[in-house]
C-alpha positions in Angstrom: 0.0 0.0 0.0 1.4 3.3 -1.1 4.5 1.7 -2.7 6.4 4.1 -4.8 4.5 7.2 -3.7 6.5 10.1 -2.2 4.8 12.3 0.4 5.5 15.9 1.1 4.2 18.0 3.9 4.0 21.7 3.4 2.6 24.5 5.5 -0.8 25.6 4.2 0.4 29.2 4.1 3.6 28.5 2.2 2.5 29.3 -1.3 6.0 29.6 -2.7 6.8 26.0 -1.7 3.4 24.8 -3.0 4.1 26.4 -6.4 7.6 24.8 -6.6 6.2 21.3 -6.1 3.0 21.7 -8.1 4.7 20.5 -11.4 5.6 17.1 -9.8 2.3 16.4 -8.1 0.4 13.5 -9.7 -3.4 13.6 -9.2 -3.8 9.9 -10.1 -1.4 8.9 -7.4 -3.4 11.0 -4.9 -6.6 9.3 -5.8 -5.1 5.8 -5.5 -3.4 6.6 -2.2 -6.7 7.8 -0.7 -8.3 4.4 -1.3 -5.2 2.4 -0.3 -4.7 4.3 3.0 -8.3 4.2 3.9 -8.3 0.4 3.5 -5.2 0.1 5.7 -6.5 2.5 8.3 -9.8 0.6 8.8 -7.9 -2.7 9.1 -5.4 -1.1 11.5 -2.6 -2.6 9.5 1.1 -2.2 10.0 4.3 -3.3 8.3 3.9 -6.6 10.1 0.4 -7.2 8.9 -0.2 -9.3 5.8 -2.5 -6.7 4.1 -2.2 -5.7 0.4 -4.0 -3.1 -1.6 -3.7 -1.6 -5.1 -5.8 1.2 -6.5 -5.6 2.0 -10.2 -7.1 4.9 -12.1 -8.5 4.3 -15.6 -10.2 7.4 -17.0 -12.4 8.7 -14.2 -12.9 5.3 -12.6 -10.8 4.0 -9.6 -10.5 0.3 -9.1 -9.3 -1.0 -5.8 -8.2 -4.6 -5.1 -7.4 -5.5 -1.5 -6.2 -8.7 0.2 -5.7 -9.9 3.8 -3.8 -13.1 4.5 -3.4 -15.3 7.5 0.1 -14.9 8.8 0.8 -18.6 8.2 -0.5 -18.3 4.6 -3.3 -20.8 5.1 -6.1 -18.5 3.9 -6.5 -15.3 1.8 -9.4 -12.9 1.7 -9.9 -10.7 -1.3 -12.1 -7.8 -2.3 -12.5 -5.5 -5.4 -14.4 -2.2 -5.4 -14.8 0.4 -8.0 -16.1 3.9 -8.1 -15.4 7.5 -9.1 -11.8 8.6 -8.9 -12.8 11.2 -6.3 -14.3 8.6 -4.0 -11.0 6.9 -3.1 -11.5 7.2 0.7 -15.0 5.8 0.5 -13.9 3.0 -1.8 -11.1 1.9 0.5 -13.2 2.2 3.6 -16.1 0.2 2.2 -13.6 -2.5 0.9 -12.1 -2.9 4.3 -15.5 -3.1 6.0 -16.6 -5.7 3.6 -13.5 -7.8 3.9 -13.8 -7.7 7.7 -17.3 -9.3 7.3 -15.8 -12.1 5.2 -13.0 -13.2 7.5 -12.9 -14.5 11.0 -11.8 -12.0 13.7 -8.7 -14.0 14.5 -7.1 -13.1 11.2 -6.3 -9.7 12.5 -6.3 -10.2 16.3 -4.5 -6.9 16.9 -7.1 -4.8 15.2 -8.8 -2.1 17.3 -12.3 -1.3 16.3 -12.8 2.2 14.7 
């Protein structure tokens, strides 16, 4: 989730810095990251959690594919959701909520309810 994306934090009032980085901002990456991060956030994942997610933008449609695996590899749970590119957070959140309904609670025993 978020592989290959580079994040920048800028002060909201720093217009000069915002103007300097504007040419390298990629809107498609932002839309995809919104879905991927929402999925990970709802599942309370970490770098030690077997959770995968990939969002891809084609035209104005965002497709998200997510997966959660048991740590021993004995089972996988997969989900695909699609929607408008601007609905990335909702797509990722709904995908996570749906995958949580599909799998037993012991798959992610560390998860804290949101």
